[in-house]
C-alpha positions, 0 to 999 in steps of 0.5 A: 368927369374925373378931376384932374391934378390941380383942378379942371379949369387950367389956364392955358399957359406956354409955361406948363405945356407939354410942347414948349421948350425953354432955352436959356431965357426964351421959350418957344413952342415946338408945334409952331403955334402961338396963343390966339385970343388966349387959346392954343389949339396944341395946348396939352397940360404937363404938371411936371413942368409946373413950378411949385409956389414958395412956402408961406411965411411962418408966424412968429409965436411968443411964450404967451400964445402957448399958455392956458 
């Protein structure tokens, strides 16, 4: 089985579903579906809708860290 982008175990979420639309603060499904028991029958993953996580803070180094 081919490994999908971001892995094969992607949790179902309307945030990155191909059928979801966002207007202002609200988000809705264009297929008029809702999550039942954590699953949606029309869920289709769209990696473009996924927001990247922020960068990790950089460690602070001193001059002594680079001495041999």
